[in-house]
N, C-alpha and C positions, 0 to 999 in steps of 0.2 A: 581555562576550564577547571572547574572544581574537581579535585581528585576524589575518587570514590572506591568503595569496596562493595561489589555486588553481594546480595544476600546469599545465604547458603543454598537456598532453593535455586536461585539463578545460576550459581556456580555448578551445581549438579547438572542442570539442563545444558549449560555451555560445554561441560565436559563430555556429555553425550554427543553433542554436535561435533566436537573435534574428533571423537572416536569414529563417528560415522564417516566424516570426511576422509579419514585415513584409510578407510576400507572400501572406498567407492569402487563399484564394479558390479557386473551382473552375470548370472549364469541361468540360461533357460534351456528348455528342451529344443531339440533340433527342429521339431515341427513348428515351434513358435519363434525360431531364431531371428526372424526379420521384423516381426510385428510386435509392438508393445501396445497393449490395451490399457488405457489410462482413464481412471474415473475420479471425479471430484464433485463437490456438492453443487457447484454452479458453472455455467458456461461463460465464455467471454461475452461482454456486453456488446461488442462491435469488433470488426476487423479493421476499422480506420485507426491507424497507428498514432494519431494525435488527438483523438476525440475523447477518450475516457481514461482518466488517471486512476485506474482501479486494478488491484492486484491480479485476479484471475485473467483479466483481459491482457495485461502486459505479459503474464507468464506464457500464455499461448502464442502471443505475437512474437516473443523472443525466438521462437522456432522458425518463423517466417521472415521477419525483418531483423536487421542488425543495427547495432549502435556503434558509435565511434569508440567507446570504451565500455568494458563490462566490469563486474565486481566478482572477485573470487570468494570462496567460502570463508576466507579469513577477513573479508571486508576490503581487501586491497584492490586498486584499480588495475585492470588488465587490458592489453591492446585488443582491439577488435577490427573495425574498419579503419581506425587510425592506428598507425604503428608507433608514432611519436607525438608528443604534445609538449608545448612549452610556452612561456610568455615571451613575446617578441623582445629581443635585447635592446631595441631602440624605442619601444613604445609599450609601457606597462599596461596599457589598456587594450592590447591586442593579444589574443591567443592564436598560436600557430599550430596547425594540425597537419602532419604528414600522413598521407593516405596509403592504403594497401593497393598495390598494383595488381592487375590481372583479375579483379573481381567483376562478376557479371550479375545482373539482375535475372530473375527467373525467365523473363522473355528474351534474354540474350543480349540486352543492351549493356554497354560498358558502364561501370561505376566510375565516376569522376568527381572532381571538386564541385562542378556545377550542380550535382545532385545534393551535395551537402548544403550549398547555398540555398537551393530551392526548399530544402527541408527546414532550414533555419527560418526562412520566410514563413513557411506554413505553420510551424510549431509556435510561432509568436503571434499568429492571427487571433482575432477576438474569439472565435469559436473553439480554439484549442484549450483543452483542459490541462495542458502542461505549460501554458504560457507563464504561470507563476514561477517556473524554474528559470525563465529566460528574461526576466524583467530588466536586467542590466545590459541586454544585448542592443547594440545600436545598428548592427548590420553585419553582413558576411561578404567576403570577396574570394573568388577563385584566382589565386596567384598563377597557378599552372594546373595541369590536369590532376596533380596529386598533392597540391598544397592549398590549404584554405586558411584565410585569416578571418577570425571572428572578432569584430570590433565591439568593445564594450563601452558603456557610458562613462567609465572610469576604471581604474585598476580593480580587478576582480580576481583575486588570487585563488579562490576556491571554486571558480566556475566549472572546471572540468568534473568536479564531484557531482554536478547536476545532470550529467549526460548519460547515465547508465540506463535510462529508459527513453532516450531520445532516438527514435527509430528513423533511419534514413530511407527516403523514397526516391524513385526515379523521376527526374525532372520531366523527361519526355512523356512518361506515363501520366503524370499529374496533369500536364497540359492537354494531352490527347483525350483525357476523360473528364476534363473540366472540373477537377477537384482541387483547385488551388487553395481553398479553405477547408479545414476539417469539418466533418459532420458535427452539427450542434446536437449532441446526444441529449442534453437536458431538455431540449425543445422537441425531441422526438423526430428529428429530421432523418430522412432516408437519403442515402447517397451511394454512388457506385462503389466507394471504398468500404462500405459496410459489409459487403458480401464478396468482394473481389480483392485480390492481393497481387503485389509484384515486388517482392523483396529480394535481398541477397542471401537470405538465411539458408541453413542446411536442409530445410524442408519447404516443399511447395504445397499450396492448397490444392487438394484433389476434389473434395466435395464438402459441403457444409449444409446441415439442417439445424438451424439455431435451436438451442435447448434440447436437441436430440442427439446429434452426432456430428463430429468434424473429423475428416480423414486427411492426413498429411502424408505425402510421399517424399522420399529422399530426393534432394537436389543433386543430381549426378555431376553438375558443373560447379559445385561449391569449391571455394579456394582451400578449405582445410581438408585434412584426411577424411575419407568417407566414414560416416558413422556406421556402427553395426546395426542400429535400429533403422530399418529402411522404410517402415510404415508405422505411423502413429494413429491409433483410433481413440479419439478423445470423446468421452461420454459423460455428460453431466447427469448425476443421479442425486436428486435432492434428498430423498429419504435415507436416513442413516442406516436403518436396518437393511434396506435394499442394497445399498452400497456394499455393506459387509457381506451380505449373502452372495452378491455377484463375485466377490473375491473368493469366497469359500467354495463356490461352485465351479470356479475356473472361467467364468465369463469375462473377467477382467484380470489383468496381471498386477496392477499397481493402483492403490487408493491413496490419494494425496492427503486427504483430511479424514483420519480415523476418528470416529466418535469416542469421546473420553470414556464412555461407559463400556466400550468394547476393547480398550487397549489391553487390559489384563487377560481377557479371554483369548484374544488373538495372539498375544505373546506366548500363550501356553498351547496354541493349536499347532500340531505338526503340519509342516509344509508352508507355514506363514512366518514371515519375519517382520517385526515392528521396530521402527527406528524413531526415536524422539529427540527433540532439541528445542531451544528457544527461538522465537521469531522476533524480528526487529519490528514489533508492532504493539501498540497499546489499544486497549478497549476502554471507552469512556462514555459518559452521558454528557449531553450539552443541552442548553436551554436559551431561549430568547431573553437576553438581559436588558434590552433597551426599549422595545416597543411598548406603547401604552396599552395595547390590547392584544390578546392571544387569539389564534384561530379557534382554539377549543374553549376559550374563556373570554368571550367578547366583553369589552369594556373594562378589563382588568388584566394585570400581569404581575402575579406574585413574585416572579423571578427577578424583577427589578429591585426587589428588597434584598439587601445583603444578608439580613437575618434568615430569609427563606433559603437562600443558597447555602448558608452555614447549616441550617437545620437538615437539609438534604444530605450534606456531608456527614452529619452526626447520625444519620439514619442508615446509611449504607454500611452493611456488614460484609466487608471484603473477604474476611476469613471464612465466613459461612459459605459464600459463593465459591471460594476455592475448594472447600471441602465437599460440599454437597452437589453443586452444579458442575464444577470442573474436575472433580475426582482427583484433586491435587495437581492438575496440569495447568497451572498458572502461577504467576508471581505477582501478588497484590502490591499496589503502590498508590501514591497520591500525586505523583508528577507525571504529566502527560508526555513523557519522553522515555524511551527504553534505555537501559544501561549501555547499549551499543553506541549511543549518540553523544557527540560533543556538546557539552552543556549540561549533561546529566548531573544531578546533585543528590546524593544519598540522603542528606538532611531534609531536603524538600520532598523527597519521595516517602518519607516516614509517615505513617498514618496511625491514628488512635482507634480505640474501641468505640463502638456505637454508644451514644448517650441519649436515650429517648426522652428522658425528663428534660434535659437541656434543650433538645430539639423542639419539644412541645412549647417550652417557655419562649423560645425564639419566634415560633409561629405566632404565639399570642402577642408578643411584642410588636410583630410586623402587622398585626391586625387580622390574623387568621387563627383565632383561638379554636374555631370549629373546623379548621382545615379548608381545603378547596378541592375542586375537581378539575382534572386536566387530562388530555390525551398524551400517551407516551408511545412514540412511533419506534418500531424496531424491525430490522431485517430478520428474515427467517431462513436465509440461504447463503449467508456470507461468512460469518465468523463462527468459531467453535462454540456451540450451544448459545448462540446469540439470543434466540427467543427465550430460552430458559433463564438466562441472566436477567432479561427484562421482567419475566414473570416473578422471579425472586425479589427484584427491587420493588415491584408493584406491591407485594405482600409487606415488605419492610416499610414502605411509605404509608400503607394503611394503618400501621401501628401508631402513627402520629396524626392521623386524621386526613392525610392527603389521599384522595380517591383518584387513582390513575386508571384510565381506560386504555388497555393495551391494544394498539393497532399494529398487528403483525403482518408484514407483506414482503414480497420479493424485493431484492435489492434493485431490480430493474425499475421499480416504482419508488423505493425508499431513497435512493441516491439523487435522482432528479428533484424529488420533493425537497430535499435539503438544499440543493444548489439553487433552486427556484424560490427558496424561503417560504415554502408552503406548510412547513411544520415548525413547531416551536419548542419541542421537548423530544429528544431522540437519543438513540444509541448509535455510536459510530466507532470504527476502528481506524487506526492511522499508522501506516508504516513510514519509515524514514530512509528512503533509498540513498540520500546524500550523506547519511550518518552525521548530520549536523542539525542543530536546533533551528537554524534559519528556515528550514523546510517546513517545520511545524508552524512557525510564526507567519511565514508568507501566505500559507493557505488557510490557516485556522484562526489566526489572531488579528492580522492586519485588516483594516477597513476594506470594504469592497471597492477598490479603485486601482487604476494603473496596472491591471493584470494580477493584483494580489487579492486575497480574501475570498477566493472562489468557493471555499468550503466553510466560510465563517458563518455558520448557521446560528451562532449565538448573537449575531449583530453587534458584537463588542466593538466599541469605538473609543480610541484614546489617542489623540494627536501626538502626545509625547511618546507613547509606545510605538506608534506608526513611524515616527522619525527615527527612533532607535533601530527598528527593524530594517528600514531602508539603508541605514548606515552600515549594516553588516556586510552587504554585498561588495562594498568598495573599501572597506577598512583593511589596510595592509599590515597594521600592527596587530598580530594575532593575540597577544596578551590583552591589548585594549579591547579587541573584538570579543574575546571570551568574557571579559568583565561586563561588556554591554549585554551579552547573552544572559549572564547571571542576573543583571538588573531587570531585564525583561521578564525572566521567569519569576523573579520576586514579585513583580507587579501583577503578573498573570495569576499567581497563586493567591496573593492578597485579595484580588477581585473575584476569585473563584470562577474563572472563565470556564474551567472544565471540572467535571466530577469524575475523576479517574477511577477505574475499577482494578485493572490488572494488566500486566504484560502477558501477551499470549504465548503459549507453548504449542508445539506442533507434534504430530505423530503421523508417520507414513507407514503403510503396510504393503507388502508385496509377496509374491510367491517366494518360497524358500530358495535362497541362492541369489536373490536380487537385492543388492545393497545400494540404495539410492540415498545419499546423504541429505539430511534435513538442511535446507539452505536458509540462512538467516532472513533472506528476503522472500522465502517460500516460493522460489522460482527454480524448481528442478528442471534441468535441460536434458532431453533425451538423446541429444547428440553426444553426450558425455558417457552414456551407458555402454559398457563393454560386455560381450558375452564370453564366458570362460569355456 
């Protein structure tokens, strides 16, 4: 891995994160001592634990379902349903997991190795949005009630890093409800698992009204010490001003995504505490690089021309977006990997100033001296100021003659459109829960085949790059593997597969006395909240 020194802005944000982690804890009034009212911009897309690889969805599900391993605030792996894990001493292609004894599902069924085997089978199914994390899995075997062997297609020394969002389901419940395959979210499929749950987590689903309110109650039979938060009322509030007003009026206790324009005001408001920190997530634009015709420009595709992709890069003013749109709450960059991630390279992340004259000359060279018109698709309820970022870029492109029609819509429409390849120019954010570049490559760079490329809306295809990506899963020489990662990034950057904007920063706000650390995965867990 290339060694790097994060920017001063990133270091300040990271320092804030560590300070928050050191002071994790909560104090609330006696009247509210058991209930935490939690608001954020969007709801979980589904309750099917293997259907949608999407941040807010996984964050809510982590309270209901559990994983074999979890990730701490410092990025380290922690035991969860597995107490130990190792590579089999006699077979380097087998991972051995020792499971926690005495765990029960919410319906009272015992948790055993058979449930892990059933979950492996389900998460690798065609309709799973997480299958890209398990492409090296050949199968799973229950050795005894509390030992599982996961057989890989070859030595896969980093596979355990892929399991922090791998939720375990009850085999009997799967079979009883006919949900052996995950919901096909991108196809709009409805399934029992969309609105019903049966996990082993510290909270149980009490009621759900999608996009309105979800109520979770404490699981009295959970294996860990009982959490002090015994009820969670989770409310999606799309409008930023309404979210902030709900906190100030006392209607909610915790706002997970504070609007950047309100951070300073809330920080100076008595009775409110704001905590900031960096997120392990990039925000970027992507475009169809290979099709002959665009959806919004029939018969033509300017993005196939490398000059056009370079012109876009020379038009994007990242510093202006940071200052005006993000109010300083972002770390601009040119590499679509956060500094948290193995394979990050500060040299590749460096970016230059806009050069509009050069951008116009490149458009003319590509045959678009008068520019062109195209639709730019953007979510309006997922990332921090996502629609405003798109609006800013529309204005920037207009300065070189590209007329972009902004199509702003909910992520419930935006994400399936990307996966179904119904859009050809869009904004997307990407977190890296494995803390390794392979996750970016498997989902965003590799061709759509063999479980990989599920979010490759750029349609990028390069057999040589595909082969290098596949080799990462089974390469045991980590120095050689890191060199391959560097080679892949070099090619991705040369081809301008992504138009990176920035690394996202986070801000949480809560009633005074409530200190909830900003998690690098943006996954606060209410079972960790303690009342003073």
